[in-house]
N, C-alpha and C positions, 0 to 999 in steps of 0.2 A: 358469978365463978368464971375466970377466963379460962379457954383451955389453950394449952400448950403447945406452942407451936413445933411439930418435928425437926428440927435442920439438917442441914443439905450432909454436914460434914459427921453428925451421929449417925444417919440412916446408912453411907459410907462404911462408916467403922463398925455399924451394926450388922450389915452384909460381909464383911470380912470376916467379923467374929463363925457370922455362920459358917463361911468357909475356910471355916481355920487359917485363915491366914494371919499369921503372928503382927504383933504391933508394938511397932518401935518410939522413939522418939520424934524421927523427922512424920511417921504416920502420924502422930499426937498433933505437929505443928500445923500440918494438911488440914487435918480436922476441924482444928481452930478459925483458922484460914474460911473453910469454907462453910463456917457455921456464920459468918460475917456477911454472904454474900447478896441477900436480901437488904442489910444495910449498907453496903457500901459499892454493888451493882456488879454485873460480869467484867467489864475491863479489868476494876481495879482488883478482883478476884485474883482474875488470870496473872494480871503485873506482879502480886502477891505470890502464886502458885511459882513463877518464873523465877523469883528472887532468891527461893529457898530451894529452887535447883529442879523442881518436878515440872517436867514437858512431858506431853504426850500427842503424838501425830497418828489421827487414825488411820488404820488401814487403808484399803481400795473398797474392803469386802465390809458390810454394816455389819453381818452377822458375825464377824468374828470379831468386834468390838470390846465382845466385854470377856471374852476371852484374854484378847488385848491387855486388859485391863488390870486383869487380875494376876497375869504372870508381871505386869508391871509391879503389882502391887507385894506379891510375893518377894520379888527381886528384889526390892527395897531392903528387908527386913534380912538378908540374906548375907548383907553386906558385913 
């Protein structure tokens, strides 16, 4: 019996759900792209994310990175 591996997109979606961040069609598209990271690689994943309009430039302070990501996720669904 093979053990199913948790995919990155699914992990991000579960975390967002715990944080009560809404899930919109754009979030779903990113989830699907992130789920393919092991298959297509990091560069292709980043290219695909940029193609659908997602960009993230981390702040200089690493401790703020998670807060910035959550804010970006919340803003996505406020459109």
